[in-house]
C-alpha positions in Angstrom: 87.6 103.8 137.8 86.7 107.3 137.0 83.1 108.2 136.2 81.0 106.6 133.6 78.2 108.1 130.6 75.4 105.8 129.8 75.8 104.9 125.7 73.4 105.6 123.6 73.3 104.2 120.6 73.7 107.5 118.5 75.3 108.7 114.6 78.9 108.4 113.4 81.5 111.1 114.2 83.7 113.0 112.1 85.8 115.9 112.0 83.8 119.2 111.5 86.6 120.4 109.6 91.1 120.5 108.9 93.5 121.4 110.2 97.4 120.4 110.6 100.2 121.0 112.2 104.4 120.5 111.6 106.5 118.2 113.2 109.8 116.0 113.3 109.7 112.0 112.6 111.1 110.2 116.3 112.8 107.9 114.2 113.8 108.9 110.6 114.4 112.6 111.5 112.8 114.0 108.5 110.1 117.3 108.7 106.7 115.9 108.4 103.5 118.1 107.5 100.8 116.9 109.1 97.2 117.1 108.3 94.1 115.4 110.2 90.6 116.0 107.3 86.7 114.7 107.8 86.2 111.4 106.7 83.6 109.3 104.4 81.4 107.8 106.3 82.1 104.2 106.9 85.5 104.5 106.1 87.4 104.7 109.7 90.4 106.0 110.1 92.4 106.7 106.5 96.1 107.5 106.5 97.4 109.1 103.2 101.1 109.7 102.3 100.5 112.7 100.0 103.8 112.1 98.8 103.4 108.7 97.2 99.8 109.5 96.6 98.2 105.5 98.2 96.4 105.7 101.2 96.2 103.0 104.0 93.5 102.0 106.1 93.9 101.7 110.4 94.0 97.9 110.5 94.7 95.5 112.7 95.7 93.4 110.2 98.5 96.2 108.4 100.5 95.9 111.6 103.9 95.7 110.1 105.9 96.6 113.0 105.7 96.8 116.1 108.9 97.5 117.6 109.3 100.7 119.2 106.3 101.4 117.3 103.0 100.4 115.6 103.4 101.1 112.0 101.3 100.5 109.3 102.2 98.8 105.1 100.0 97.9 102.0 101.3 94.2 101.4 101.0 95.3 97.5 102.9 98.4 98.8 105.4 97.3 101.0 107.0 101.0 100.1 103.7 103.0 101.7 104.8 103.1 105.3 103.5 104.8 108.6 105.2 104.4 110.8 104.4 105.7 115.0 100.9 106.0 114.5 99.7 105.1 118.1 99.7 108.7 119.2 97.4 109.7 117.1 95.2 107.0 117.0 94.6 107.0 120.3 93.5 110.7 120.4 91.4 110.2 117.8 89.5 107.0 118.7 89.2 108.3 122.6 88.0 111.7 120.9 84.9 109.7 119.7 86.2 110.6 115.3 85.0 107.6 113.5 86.1 109.0 110.3 89.1 111.0 109.4 92.0 111.4 106.8 95.1 111.3 108.6 97.1 112.9 106.0 100.9 113.1 106.1 104.5 114.3 103.5 106.7 110.9 104.9 106.7 107.8 106.3 105.5 108.4 109.9 103.4 110.5 112.0 105.4 113.3 113.6 105.7 113.0 117.1 105.1 116.5 118.5 105.8 116.7 122.4 105.8 112.7 122.3 102.2 112.5 123.8 99.0 112.2 122.5 98.0 115.9 123.6 99.0 118.2 121.1 96.4 115.3 118.9 93.5 116.6 121.1 94.4 120.3 120.6 93.7 119.9 116.8 90.9 117.4 116.7 89.5 120.5 119.5 89.8 122.7 117.1 89.0 120.6 114.1 86.0 120.4 116.0 83.7 116.9 115.8 80.9 116.5 113.1 78.2 114.1 112.9 77.1 112.6 110.3 75.3 109.5 107.9 75.8 106.2 109.4 75.2 104.8 113.5 78.4 103.7 115.2 79.5 100.5 116.5 81.1 98.3 119.3 83.3 95.5 118.9 81.6 93.7 122.0 84.7 91.3 123.4 82.4 87.6 124.5 84.9 85.4 125.8 88.1 85.7 127.4 91.4 86.3 124.5 95.7 85.8 126.4 98.8 86.1 124.6 102.1 85.2 126.1 105.2 85.9 125.3 108.7 83.9 126.0 109.3 86.8 129.1 106.5 87.1 131.2 105.0 89.9 129.2 101.3 88.9 128.5 97.6 90.8 127.3 94.3 89.5 127.5 90.9 90.9 126.9 87.7 89.7 128.6 84.0 90.6 128.6 82.8 93.0 131.0 79.7 93.4 132.4 79.2 96.6 130.7 79.5 98.1 127.4 82.5 100.2 128.2 86.6 99.6 127.3 88.1 99.1 131.5 92.2 98.6 131.0 94.5 97.3 133.9 98.7 97.9 132.5 101.7 96.8 135.0 105.3 97.7 133.9 108.3 97.1 135.7 111.8 98.1 134.7 114.0 96.7 137.6 116.8 99.5 139.3 115.5 102.3 136.8 113.3 105.7 137.5 111.0 103.7 136.1 110.2 100.5 138.1 107.5 99.2 138.8 104.1 100.9 137.7 100.8 100.0 137.5 97.2 101.8 136.5 93.9 100.7 135.8 91.2 102.9 134.2 88.0 103.3 132.4 88.4 104.5 129.3 86.7 107.4 128.1 86.9 110.8 126.5 87.0 112.8 130.1 89.4 110.4 131.5 92.0 109.8 128.6 92.1 113.5 128.8 92.6 114.3 131.9 94.8 111.0 132.6 96.6 109.5 130.0 96.9 112.6 126.7 99.7 114.6 128.6 102.2 111.4 129.4 105.1 110.8 127.2 107.5 108.7 125.2 110.1 107.4 126.9 113.7 105.6 126.4 117.1 104.4 128.6 119.9 106.5 128.1 121.7 103.5 127.2 119.6 102.8 124.5 119.9 105.3 122.2 123.6 104.3 120.9 122.3 101.7 119.6 119.1 102.8 118.2 120.4 105.5 116.2 123.4 103.5 114.9 119.8 101.4 113.7 119.1 104.4 112.3 116.3 105.1 114.2 115.4 107.7 116.9 117.4 110.5 114.7 114.5 112.3 115.7 114.7 112.0 119.1 115.6 114.7 121.9 114.4 116.0 125.5 111.6 117.9 123.8 109.9 115.2 122.8 110.9 111.6 124.6 111.9 111.0 128.8 115.8 109.7 128.7 115.8 108.0 132.1 119.1 106.8 132.6 119.9 104.5 135.5 117.6 105.5 138.7 117.5 109.1 137.1 115.4 111.8 135.1 117.7 112.6 132.2 115.1 115.9 131.1 115.8 119.5 132.6 111.9 119.2 133.3 111.5 116.0 135.2 108.5 114.6 134.7 104.0 115.2 134.6 103.4 112.8 136.9 105.2 110.4 139.1 103.4 107.2 136.9 104.2 108.7 133.6 105.8 105.4 131.9 102.1 103.8 132.9 100.5 106.4 131.6 102.0 106.2 127.9 101.9 102.3 127.9 98.5 103.1 129.0 97.9 105.5 126.2 99.4 103.2 123.8 97.0 100.5 124.4 94.2 103.1 123.6 95.8 103.2 120.0 97.0 100.4 119.1 93.3 98.7 120.0 91.2 101.6 118.6 92.7 99.9 115.3 89.8 96.9 115.3 88.4 100.0 113.5 85.0 99.9 116.2 85.7 101.0 119.6 85.8 97.6 121.9 84.2 96.5 124.8 86.2 94.6 127.1 87.7 94.7 130.3 92.1 95.0 128.8 94.6 93.6 131.0 98.4 93.4 130.5 102.0 93.2 132.3 104.7 94.3 130.7 103.1 94.0 127.1 103.6 96.4 124.6 102.6 97.0 120.4 103.4 94.0 119.5 101.6 91.7 121.8 98.5 94.3 121.8 98.5 93.5 118.2 98.7 90.1 118.0 95.9 90.1 121.0 93.7 92.0 117.6 94.2 89.6 115.5 93.8 86.7 117.7 90.3 88.6 118.9 88.7 89.1 115.6 90.9 85.9 113.7 87.7 84.1 116.8 84.4 84.6 115.3 83.4 83.4 118.1 84.8 85.7 121.2 83.2 89.2 120.0 80.3 90.8 118.2 78.8 94.1 117.4 77.3 96.2 118.9 75.3 99.6 119.0 76.5 101.8 121.1 79.9 103.2 121.5 83.0 101.2 124.0 84.6 104.5 124.1 81.9 106.0 126.5 80.6 109.9 127.5 82.9 110.5 124.2 81.0 114.1 124.8 79.3 115.8 123.0 79.8 117.5 119.8 82.5 119.6 120.3 82.6 123.1 116.8 86.2 123.9 116.0 87.5 126.4 117.7 88.0 130.2 117.2 91.3 131.3 115.8 
């Protein structure tokens, strides 16, 4: 585990200014404009579809898609959907942003380079400021576990410290991915140095099937690692030998951020993905004896308040 800064009570944090970018949607293939704006105190993270004039809170109970990404939908307006939210959610959570508006003019967050690094860059440029309200943490009080029929599982357990520890194992058999494991105490510094630039990935054999199903239309070697058996197709290769498990752990951070407040506990998973991560959150939050609100912030070492980066 990496170093850990003691938790302190503090004010809620928002972006200090607005900032935007443009990119392509991984599954829709659409050009999408995205902007990050300061949010109102206590509002949390809210996605706003400017093309529909509809806002969708970043909440675990609004997750409607977990097959290839994490997507949110308003039950009363099923056409109001925002897909691939996990990377920007992970970046906002790791940076310690409590309240923000993520505005976009299409059905999914642009994939950019397939990691959370570009979103951290945008947050750094916008800066972070304190505002009204006290931050709070969801402290796990008893172990909650989810398993599927294929042997994949994940659990959240209490921790002796008010922090989020995460450990994950993946296993892709006879491919270049293989079996990989990583354990980390999640903080702003550890996320930035160990997880943020890990890219999403897919198997070459799946690409034609996905595109036939109307998915992965915006996928390319610029925004995803493609694995063909024991080979990495991308000319530049991997950023790290275990980039695959690092990206899956990045996804865990983004999926757990949909709890609405940072989680203090120990996450352990084996071959878990978006579906199990969300089921785990739903089971935790449904059992009021399994958690409580506590002061402080589970993403410890969220770092100092950052001023916007000068142009």
